[in-house]
DRENFI-594686 format. One record per residue (C-alpha): residue in three letters; x, y, z. Coordinates in steps of 0.25 Angstrom, whole numbers, plus 2048, in hexadecimal, padded with zeros to 3 digits. Layout:
BEGIN
AlaXYZ
...
end
This chain:
BEGIN
Met800800800
Asn80680E7FC
Lys80681A805
Asn7FA8217FE
Ser7F1814800
Arg7F581480F
Asn7F2823810
Phe7E4821809
Tyr7E1815813
Leu7E481E81F
Tyr7DB82A81A
Phe7D0820817
Val7D081A825
Ile7D182882B
Ile7C582D823
Ile7BC821827
Gly7C0822835
Leu7BC831836
Leu7AF82E82F
Leu7AC822839
Phe7B082B845
Thr7A6836840
Val79B82C83F
Trp79E82784D
Ile79E835853
Gly79183884C
Thr78A82B852
Leu79182B85F
Arg78782B86B
Val78B82B87A
Gln78781D87F
Gly77E81C88B
Ser783817898
Gly77780F89D
Tyr76E81B8A1
Thr75F8178A2
Lys75281F8A1
Gly74F81B8B0
Glu75C8228B5
Phe75882E8AC
Glu74A82F8B3
Ala75082E8C1
Gln75A8398BE
Leu74F8428B9
Lys74783F8C6
Asn7538438CE
Gly7558508C6
Glu76384B8C2
Val76184E8B3
Ala76685C8AE
Met76385B89F
Val75E852895
Asn761852886
Ile75884A87D
Cys75E844870
Pro75483D867
Asn75983385D
Lys75683384E
Glu74D827851
Thr74382E85A
Pro73E82E865
Thr74B82786A
Gly75782F86F
Ser76083287B
Leu76083C887
Glu76C84388A
Ile76B845899
Thr77484F8A2
Leu77384D8B1
Lys7748588BB
Ser7818518BF
Gly7878548B1
Glu7868458AD
Glu78184289F
Lys77883689B
Ile77283188F
Leu76582988E
Tyr75F823882
Val750823881
Thr74681D878
Asp73C82A878
Thr742838879
Met73583E87A
Glu731836887
Ala73F83988C
Glu73D84888A
Ser72F847892
Leu73684089D
Val74184B89E
Arg73785689E
Gly72E84F8A8
Tyr73A8518B2
Gly73B8608AF
Leu7478608A6
Asp747866898
Pro74F85D88F
Thr755861881
Val751859875
Glu75A858869
Asn75585785B
Val75584A854
Pro76384884E
Glu76384883F
Glu76A83E836
Ser779841832
Trp779843823
Phe788841824
Leu78883382A
Asn77C82F822
Ser77F834815
Val78D83A813
Phe79583081B
Pro791823814
Val794829806
Leu7A182F80B
Leu7A5822811
Val7A281A804
Thr7A98257FB
Ile7B6824804
Val7B7815803
Cys7B58157F4
Val7BF8207F2
Phe7C98187FB
Phe7C880C7F3
Phe7C98137E5
Val7D681A7E9
Met7DC80E7EF
Met7D98067E2
Asn7DF8117D9
Ser7EB8137E2
Gln7EE8047E2
Asn7EC8037D3
Ala7F580F7D0
Ala8008097D9
Gly8058007CE
Ser8047F27C9
Gly80A7EA7D5
Gly8037DE7DB
Gly7F97DF7E6
Lys7F37EC7E1
Met7E47ED7E1
Met7DE7EA7D3
Asn7EC7E77CD
Phe7EB7D87CD
Gly7EE7D77BF
Lys7FB7E07C0
Ser8097D97BF
Arg8107D77CD
Ala81E7D77C6
Lys8287E07CD
Leu82F7E97C4
Ser83E7EC7C7
Ile8457F77BF
Gly8547F87C3
Asp8517F47D1
Asn8587E67CF
Lys8677E77D3
Ile86A7D87D2
Thr8737D47C6
Leu8787C77C1
Asn8857C97C8
Glu87E7C77D5
Val8787BA7D1
Ala8827AF7D5
Gly8827A07D2
Leu87A7A17C5
Lys8857A37BA
Glu87E79C7AF
Glu8707A17B2
Lys8767AF7B2
Glu87C7AD7A4
Glu86F7A979E
Leu8687B57A4
Glu8737BF79F
Glu86D7BE791
Ile8607C4797
Val8677CF79D
Glu86F7D278F
Phe8627D2788
Leu85B7DC791
Lys8677E5791
Glu86A7E4782
Pro85E7DE77A
Gly8637E376D
Lys86F7DA76D
Phe8657CE76D
Thr85B7D3763
Lys8657D6758
Val8687C7756
Gly8597C3758
Ala85A7BE766
Arg84F7BD76F
Ile8517BF77E
Pro84A7B4786
Lys83C7B878A
Gly83D7B1797
Val8477AA7A0
Leu8437A07AA
Leu84C79E7B7
Glu84A7907BC
Gly85078A7C9
Ala84F7867D7
Pro84A7907E1
Gly8557997E6
Thr85F7987DA
Gly85E7A67D6
Lys8537A77CB
Thr84D7B47D0
Leu85B7BA7D3
Leu85F7B87C5
Ala8527BF7C0
Lys8557CB7C8
Ala8647CB7C4
Ile8607CB7B5
Ala8577D77B7
Gly8617DE7BF
Glu86C7DB7B4
Ala8637E07A9
Asn85E7EC7B0
Val8507EA7AA
Pro8427EB7B1
Phe8407DE7B9
Phe8317D97BC
Ser8317CE7C6
Ile8257C67CA
Ser8217B97D1
Gly8197AF7C9
Ser80F7AE7D4
Asp80C7BD7D3
Phe8057BB7C6
Val7FA7B17CB
Glu7EE7B67D4
Met7E17B27D8
Phe7DA7BA7CD
Val7D97B47BF
Gly7E17BB7B4
Val7EA7C37BE
Gly7F77BB7BB
Ala7F57BD7AC
Ser7F27CC7AE
Arg7FF7CE7B6
Val8077C77AC
Arg8027D07A1
Asp8057DC7AA
Met8137D87AD
Phe8177D679F
Ala8107E379B
Glu8187EA7A6
Ala8257E37A1
Lys8237E8793
Arg8237F6798
His8317F479F
Ala8377EB794
Pro8427E6793
Cys8407E07A1
Ile83F7D37A9
Ile8337CC7AF
Phe8377C27B9
Ile82C7B87BE
Asp8317B07CB
Glu82B7A37CE
Ile8247A27C0
Asp81F7947C3
Ala81479B7CB
Val80D7A07BE
Ala8147987B3
Arg81078A7B7
Arg80C77F7AD
Arg7FE7817A8
Gly7F37777A8
Thr7F87707B5
Gly7ED7747BE
Met7E176D7C3
Gly7D77767BB
Gly7D777D7AE
Gly7E37857A8
His7DC7937AA
Asp7E17967B7
Glu7E87A37BB
Arg7F679E7BB
Glu7F57997AD
Gln7EF7A67A8
Thr7FB7AD7AE
Leu8057A37A7
Asn7FE7A579A
Gln7FF7B479B
Leu80E7B279E
Leu8107A9792
Val80A7B4789
Glu8127BF78F
Met81F7B878E
Asp81D7B3780
Gly8107B6779
Phe80B7C076E
Gly8107CC776
Ile81F7D0775
Asn8267D2782
Glu8337D877D
Gly83E7DA788
Ile8367D3793
Ile83E7C7799
Val8367BE7A2
Met83F7B77AD
Ala8387AC7B6
Ala83D7A37C1
Thr8387967C6
Asn83C78A7CD
Arg8317817C7
Val8347827B8
Asp82E7747B6
Ile8207797B9
Leu8207857B0
Asp8177857A3
Pro81E781797
Ala81978D78F
Ile821797798
Leu82D78F796
Arg82E78F787
Pro83879877F
Gly8327A677D
Arg82D7A778B
Phe8387A1794
Asp84379F78A
Arg84D79C795
Lys84D7937A1
Ile8597967AA
Ser85B78B7B5
Val8607927C1
Ala8677877C8
Arg86D7857D6
Pro87B78B7D7
Asp8877827D6
Val8937837E0
Gly89978F7D9
Gly88B7967D8
Arg8887947E7
Gln89679A7EB
Asp8927A67E2
Ile8857A77E9
Leu88B7A67F6
Asn8957B17F3
Val8897BA7EF
His8817B87FC
Ala88D7B9805
Lys8917C7800
Asn8897CE80B
Lys88C7C4816
Pro8997C581E
Leu8A07B781D
Ala8AA7B1827
Asp8B77AC822
Asp8B379D824
Val8A779F81A
Asp8AA79780D
Leu8A079A802
Glu8A67907F9
Gln8A4785803
Ile896789805
Ala8937897F6
Gln89877B7F5
Thr88F776801
Thr88377C7FC
Ala8807747EF
Gly8727767EB
Phe8707837F1
Thr86978E7E9
Gly86D79D7EA
Ala86179F7F4
Asp8667947FC
Leu87479A7FD
Glu86F7A8800
Asn8677A280B
Leu87379A810
Leu87B7A6812
Asn8707AE818
Glu86D7A3823
Ala87C7A3826
Ala87C7B2827
Ile8707B1831
Asn8787A7839
Ala8837B183A
Ala87A7BC83F
Met8747B3849
Asp8827B084F
Lys8847BF84F
Arg88F7BF845
Val8917C9839
Phe8977BE830
Val8937B082A
Lys89C7A482E
Gln89C797827
Glu895790833
Asp88979A830
Ile888795822
Lys889786827
Lys87E788830
Ala87678F825
Phe87978481C
Ile87277A825
Lys867783828
Val864785819
Gly866777815
Ile86076F821
Gly85877982A
Ser85A780837
Glu85F777842
Lys85677584E
Lys860773859
Ser856775864
Arg84D76A860
Val84C75F86A
Ile850751865
Ser85174486D
Asp85E73C86D
Lys858731866
Glu85473A85A
Lys86174185A
Lys868733859
Ile85F72F84E
Thr86273C846
Ala87173B849
Tyr87272D842
His868731837
Glu87073D833
Ala87D735835
Gly87872B82B
His875736820
Ala88373C823
Ile88B72F821
Leu88572D813
Phe88773B80F
His896739813
Val89872B80D
Leu89072C800
Pro8997337F5
Asn88E73B7EE
Val8877427FA
Gly88C74A805
Pro89574D80C
Val88F750819
Tyr88E75F81D
Thr88775E82B
Val880753833
Ser87775883E
Ile86C752847
Ile86676084A
Pro858761846
Thr85576B83B
Gly849774837
Leu84576B82C
Gly841760836
Ala84D757834
Ala854751841
Gly86275383B
Tyr86875582E
Thr875751825
Met87975B81B
Pro882757810
Leu88C760809
Pro88A7607FA
Glu8987647F4
Lys8947657E5
Asp8897697DC
Glu88375E7D4
Met87A75F7C8
Phe8747517C9
Thr8747457D2
Thr8797377CF
Lys87272A7D2
Ser87C7277DD
Glu87B7347E3
Met86C7337E4
Lys86D7257EB
Glu87772B7F4
Asp86D7367F8
Ile86372B7FB
Met86D724804
Val87073180C
Ser86173380E
Leu860725813
Gly86C72681C
Gly86472C828
Arg85A721828
Ile865716827
Ala86C71B833
Glu86071B83B
Glu85D70C837
Ile86B70883A
Ile86D70E848
Phe85F70E84E
Asp859702846
Asp84D70B844
Ile84971683B
Thr84272483D
Thr83A72E835
Gly846737834
Ala84A732826
Tyr83D735820
Ser843741817
Asp84F739814
Ile84772D80F
Lys83E736807
Lys84A73D800
Ala85072F7FD
Thr84372A7F7
Gln8417367EE
Lys84F7357E9
Ala84E7277E6
Arg8417297DE
Ser8477347D6
Met85272A7D2
Val8487207CD
Thr83D7297C7
Arg8457367C3
Tyr8537337C0
Gly8537257BA
Met85D71F7C4
Ser8567127C6
Glu85B7057BF
Asn84E6FE7C0
Ile84570A7BC
Gly84E70F7B1
Ile85171D7AB
Ile8427217AB
Asn83C72D7B2
Tyr83072A7BA
Asp8307377C2
Asn82173A7C5
Asp82374A7C5
Asp82274B7D4
Asp82575A7D2
Glu81875C7CA
Val8117687D0
Phe8047697C8
Ile7F87627CD
Gly7F17617C0
Arg7FD75B7B9
Asp7FF7527C5
Leu7F174C7C5
Ala7F37497B6
His8017447B7
Ala8027357B3
Lys80D72C7BA
Ser81972A7B1
His81A71C7B5
Ser81270F7B8
Glu80F7097C6
Ser8196FE7C3
Ile8247097C1
Ser8207107CE
Gly8237037D5
Glu8307017CE
Ile8347107D2
Asp83070D7E1
Arg8387007E1
Glu8447077DB
Val8437137E5
Lys8437097F0
Ser84F7027EA
Ile85770E7EA
Ile8547127F8
Asp8577047FD
Glu8647047F6
Cys8687127FB
Tyr86470E809
Arg86C701809
Lys879708804
Ala87771380E
Lys87570A819
Glu882702816
Ile88A710816
Ile884714823
Leu88770682A
Glu895707824
His89771482B
Glu88F711838
Lys89A716841
Val89A72383A
Leu88A72383C
His88C72184B
Ser89772C84C
Cys88F736844
Ala88273484C
Glu88A735859
Leu891742854
Leu884748850
Leu87D74585D
Lys88974C864
Lys88A75885B
Glu87D758854
Lys88375D847
Ile89075A840
Gly89775F833
Arg89E759828
Val8AC75882E
Glu8A775183B
Phe89E747833
Glu8A9743829
Ala8B3741835
Leu8AA73683A
Phe8AE72E82E
Asp8BD730830
Arg8BC72A83F
Asp8C271D842
Tyr8B6715847
Ser8BF70884A
Gln8C370E858
Pro8B9709862
Asp8BA71686B
Cys8B871F85F
Thr8AE72A863
Ile8A973785E
end
């Protein structure tokens, strides 16, 4: 609400308050205090009454008597017949004064209602005009069909030099910048600049940041909007907003339109339960026409970002609309180090902080994850009342981001602690022994905020583009290590391995149905599209295989799980002394690091008095 609107509201409330106060004063009457006709007659007989003023009402003969006693006290008596009351007073030798019957107030009965209605009408008329004149932003009265895109002209100071870890992606987008700066260089050779660029990648990889950098680099008007801003409860509003946005963009060409989370409005058509004439599809149809229809949008480049490119409508992905699809991947080790250097600029670091080592141990982290990691480390430093960040702060943040906050105050019985210690020791041994997983970074039996009684965190030291069959089997073996350790030591099992079993089963099923890693099933994809998000397509989705194949898949999954379970159990039994030593050390210290854990394998267990 702007200043003029607030002032108008204030004036309106003051005027209404004054009018109501005037009405209240005009109708105010002094209330009686239980004074009765019998008391009045008794005071007349005793000669206590000095003067009586008779005030008849409009509804005669009723009225009131204003009585003044000789003591100076004033009384009011409401009567049903003023003429009878006048005779009574005169009978006792008093000469009362009789007022005229009050006339109706022409102001209250005629002027005030008209004035009140006029003020209310003028108020709403002025408010509607002021809101409509305020611009075409969202939320304004009667402006549902206006675009909600935010226009930035010269406000964006971000450039491609400030975007780290996305070298190849920046190179592809630099052509867009060149065209916006020098379009003649391309048109001379008959080249057409891409009308649309789709940035696709996991959340937090920097898609929106890239779009901002392109706008800042080219120094052109930049319209930004979210896909959800198009769709409203009112039919036709989304399509109207699309038309208004492109009309505004034509007035500022050359320019960039950036649609964040475009999957909210550009989902595949014909996938709902009902017909195809819903609000989202109308909006998408209008967007398709504006991007590449009969109209010409010279100098307008549409950029969009999504992490669900698989659910977008094919019509919007074709050349002529989104000519380029740029995959914004998770950064490699070099990219992570560049990103860490950017986010560490405004953070004072201690001498022991090694950003290169942090980059090596954060495989799979996105740019947003790395920024959050350093921010959590800075928070840890501030909580310790330090003005610099140490390596220990980053280690604590790494555990907090990867596993969750540790709940050291949670009360756990000695029995549960012992079970957890052996469970985590089983995981850790397999991480250390198997060649394609690990090594171990931290082993802990401190409960975390994610509901786990403990955790074993590996330390991936390299980035891998794909996973081999042996690596997947080793992952399954590691997942089953905790359950195996419980069975060996306690001759019983608990529910603590639920998530491990679920993870192992999903990986084994993917090996069989998705990756063709089963000898009996063969190199055939039997995946049933578990990621399908459209209920309409899901109901009509036929299974890609027969019931007999389903049985074969189940048997093959069980075979893989059984094989991994057997091999993992053999390894843990082979290192049973390390299992006991690790569990005892965990019960003593609650958390151990890589050096302490690996030292357990170098100990000489042949000595009978060997203790921790």
